[in-house]
C-alpha positions in Angstrom: 0.0 0.0 0.0 2.2 2.9 1.2 5.7 3.5 2.5 6.7 6.2 5.0 10.4 7.2 4.7 12.3 9.3 7.3 9.3 11.6 7.9 9.5 14.5 10.4 6.9 17.0 11.3 6.9 19.8 13.8 4.5 22.5 14.9 6.6 25.5 16.0 8.8 24.2 18.8 7.0 20.9 19.2 8.4 17.9 17.3 5.4 15.8 16.5 7.2 13.2 14.4 10.9 12.6 14.4 12.4 10.8 11.4 10.0 7.8 11.3 9.9 5.1 8.7 7.1 2.5 8.2 5.8 0.3 5.5 2.1 -0.6 5.4 1.4 -3.6 3.1 -1.9 -4.7 1.6 -4.3 -6.6 3.8 -2.6 -5.7 7.1 -4.3 -4.2 10.1 -1.6 -2.0 11.7 -2.2 -0.9 15.3 -0.7 2.4 16.3 -0.3 2.8 20.0 1.2 5.6 22.1 0.4 8.1 24.8 -1.3 11.4 24.1 1.0 13.6 22.2 3.0 10.7 20.7 2.3 11.8 17.1 -0.4 9.3 16.2 -3.0 11.8 14.8 -0.2 13.8 13.0 0.8 10.6 11.3 -2.8 9.9 10.2 -3.2 13.5 8.8 0.1 13.2 6.9 -1.0 9.9 5.3 -4.4 11.4 4.4 -2.7 14.4 2.8 -4.1 17.0 5.2 -0.6 17.9 6.3 2.8 17.9 4.5 5.9 16.5 6.1 8.8 18.9 6.9 11.2 16.2 5.8 11.0 12.7 4.2 8.2 11.4 2.0 5.2 9.2 1.9 4.6 7.3 -1.3 2.5 4.3 -2.6 4.3 1.0 -3.0 2.5 0.3 -6.3 3.2 3.7 -7.9 -0.5 4.7 -7.6 -2.1 6.1 -4.5 -4.9 4.0 -3.1 -8.3 5.6 -2.3 -8.2 6.4 1.5 -11.2 6.5 3.9 -10.3 8.5 7.0 -12.3 8.3 10.2 -11.0 11.2 12.4 -10.7 11.1 16.2 -12.8 14.3 16.7 -16.4 13.9 15.5 -17.6 17.1 14.0 -20.8 16.9 12.1 -23.5 19.4 10.8 -26.0 18.5 13.5 -29.1 19.9 11.7 -28.6 17.5 8.8 -30.1 14.0 8.8 -27.7 11.0 8.7 -28.5 10.1 5.1 -28.3 13.8 4.0 -24.9 14.2 5.4 -23.6 11.0 3.8 -25.1 12.1 0.4 -23.1 15.3 0.6 -19.9 13.3 1.5 -20.6 11.0 -1.5 -21.0 14.0 -3.8 -17.8 15.6 -2.6 -16.0 12.3 -3.0 -16.8 12.1 -6.7 -19.5 9.4 -6.6 -21.7 9.8 -9.7 -25.1 11.3 -8.9 -26.9 8.2 -10.2 -25.0 6.1 -7.6 -25.2 8.3 -4.5 -28.3 6.8 -3.1 -27.0 3.2 -3.5 -23.6 4.2 -2.1 -25.1 5.8 1.0 -27.4 2.8 1.6 -24.5 0.4 1.4 -22.4 2.5 3.8 -25.3 2.7 6.3 -25.9 -1.0 6.0 -22.2 -1.9 6.8 -22.3 0.1 10.0 -25.8 -0.8 11.1 -27.4 2.7 10.7 -30.1 2.0 8.1 -32.8 2.5 10.7 -31.4 5.8 11.7 -30.9 7.1 8.1 -33.6 9.9 8.5 -32.7 10.8 12.1 -31.1 14.3 12.7 -27.4 14.0 13.6 -28.1 16.2 16.6 -30.2 13.3 18.1 -27.5 10.7 17.6 -25.8 9.1 20.5 -22.0 8.9 20.8 -22.0 5.3 19.5 -24.1 6.3 16.5 -21.8 9.2 15.8 -18.8 6.8 15.8 -20.6 4.5 13.4 -21.6 7.5 11.2 -17.9 8.5 11.1 -17.0 5.0 10.0 -19.8 5.1 7.4 -18.3 8.4 6.1 -14.9 6.7 5.7 -16.5 3.8 3.8 -18.1 6.0 1.1 -16.8 4.8 -2.2 -15.5 1.5 -0.8 -11.9 2.6 -0.3 -9.3 -0.2 0.0 -7.3 1.7 2.7 -8.8 2.9 5.9 -7.4 5.3 8.6 -9.4 4.7 11.8 -8.3 7.2 14.5 -9.7 6.0 17.9 -12.8 4.3 16.4 -14.0 3.1 19.9 -13.3 6.3 21.8 -16.1 7.1 24.3 -18.1 3.9 23.6 -19.4 1.7 26.3 -18.3 -2.0 26.4 -21.2 -3.1 24.2 -20.4 -0.3 21.6 -16.7 -1.3 21.7 -17.6 -4.9 20.9 -19.8 -3.8 18.0 -17.0 -1.6 16.6 -14.5 -4.4 17.0 -16.7 -6.7 15.0 -17.1 -4.2 12.2 -13.3 -3.7 12.0 -12.8 -7.5 11.8 -15.4 -7.7 9.1 -13.6 -5.0 7.1 -10.4 -6.9 7.5 -12.1 -10.1 6.3 -13.1 -8.1 3.2 -9.5 -7.4 2.4 -9.3 -3.9 3.6 -5.9 -2.5 4.7 -6.4 -0.6 8.0 -4.3 1.7 10.1 -5.9 1.8 13.5 -5.1 4.1 16.4 -6.6 3.1 19.8 -6.2 3.2 23.5 -8.2 0.0 23.9 -5.5 -2.7 24.2 -8.0 -5.6 23.8 -9.2 -4.1 20.6 -5.7 -3.8 19.2 -4.8 -7.4 20.3 -7.8 -8.9 18.7 -7.9 -7.1 15.3 -4.4 -6.0 14.5 -1.8 -8.1 12.6 1.0 -5.5 13.0 1.9 -3.4 16.0 3.7 0.0 16.1 4.3 1.9 19.3 5.0 5.7 19.1 6.4 7.8 21.8 7.7 11.4 21.7 7.4 11.3 17.9 9.5 8.2 17.3 8.8 4.6 16.7 9.8 2.8 19.9 8.6 -0.7 18.9 7.5 -2.4 15.7 6.6 -6.1 15.2 3.9 -8.5 14.0 1.3 -9.0 16.7 2.0 -12.7 16.8 5.7 -12.2 17.5 5.0 -9.3 19.9 2.9 -11.6 22.2 5.1 -14.7 22.0 8.6 -13.1 22.2 8.8 -13.4 26.0 7.0 -16.4 27.4 7.5 -17.1 31.2 6.6 -19.6 33.8 5.1 -18.6 37.2 5.3 -21.1 40.1 3.2 -20.1 43.1 3.8 -21.5 46.6 1.5 -21.6 49.7 3.4 -18.9 51.6 6.0 -16.2 51.1 9.4 -17.4 49.8 11.6 -14.7 51.4 13.7 -17.3 53.2 14.9 -19.1 50.1 14.6 -16.2 47.6 18.4 -15.5 47.6 19.3 -19.1 46.8 16.6 -19.4 44.1 17.6 -16.2 42.4 21.3 -17.3 42.5 20.4 -20.1 40.1 20.0 -17.8 37.1 19.7 -14.1 36.5 16.2 -14.7 34.9 14.8 -16.3 38.1 12.8 -13.7 40.1 11.1 -14.2 43.4 8.0 -12.0 44.1 6.3 -12.8 47.4 4.8 -16.3 47.0 5.7 -16.6 43.3 8.8 -17.6 41.3 9.0 -16.1 37.8 11.2 -17.9 35.3 12.1 -16.2 32.0 14.2 -17.2 29.0 16.7 -20.0 29.7 15.6 -20.1 33.4 12.4 -21.8 32.2 14.4 -25.0 31.9 15.0 -24.9 35.7 11.3 -25.5 36.4 11.7 -29.0 37.7 14.7 -28.2 39.8 12.9 -25.3 41.5 9.8 -27.3 42.0 11.9 -30.0 43.7 13.7 -27.5 45.9 10.4 -25.9 47.1 9.1 -29.3 48.1 12.3 -30.2 49.9 12.1 -26.9 51.8 8.5 -27.8 53.0 6.6 -25.5 50.7 3.4 -26.6 48.9 3.2 -25.7 45.2 -0.4 -24.4 44.6 -0.1 -23.3 41.0 2.2 -23.6 38.0 1.4 -21.5 34.9 3.1 -20.8 31.6 2.2 -17.3 30.4 2.8 -15.1 27.4 3.6 -11.5 27.6 0.6 -9.2 27.4 0.2 -6.2 25.1 0.1 -4.0 28.2 3.6 -5.2 29.1 4.9 -4.7 25.6 3.4 -1.2 25.6 4.9 -0.3 29.0 8.3 -1.5 28.1 8.3 0.5 24.9 7.0 3.7 26.4 9.1 3.7 29.5 12.3 2.6 27.8 
């Protein structure tokens, strides 16, 4: 789809993006994470062509720019218009032929579940309906590449689940999606690639599968605090960590599981739980942002 090469963007003295490079290939769902002010929205606006980079370039991989549907974070609508009226104006401005506008609007409303609200004034729409309207706007013309900036922002758990399903459906259709979100479960479930921004730089980049399997660990939990034997256990390997009643084994230390279990039993401890765990997205995010 597109390639971002050494792009920087500043606003007066604020460096929003600092020499970032990123390739977004067809069919991927790329999750962009980062704290407020990390540069996520600036990146989206640059890709959408609403801003120009101060340095570097953004170009299509195939030589031809794909049509882009952009769902912005801030939802600003003409409240006096009805839902279908607004989308008809969007379709007209997007170059949809007049003879196809009604069909295009209906298809867009159907895909986001707003057909029954087509004739409702936007002013009467709930936050969830407005988010779906913003997605419907981005889908006008059936673009292959979608920029979804905080699509679940402000939604209740039920609304978040609905939005998650709609994004999964779009991915199944073959859409390429760049998704910004603070909802880590949403990113974990729908994204195939992960990018973490902080202070305008890419701090972490990986496939979602690799990100969540790169650091497996084993947790052994005893019936009481292990402070008496903690020094001897941690001396076995630098990747053995004792935390209260638990022993955490990482990397090569995971091969010491049987030895540590035997030592705990010899010392009179009861082992109440042994669990092999994968790293969570929250842990990946924390390491990237705080590093």
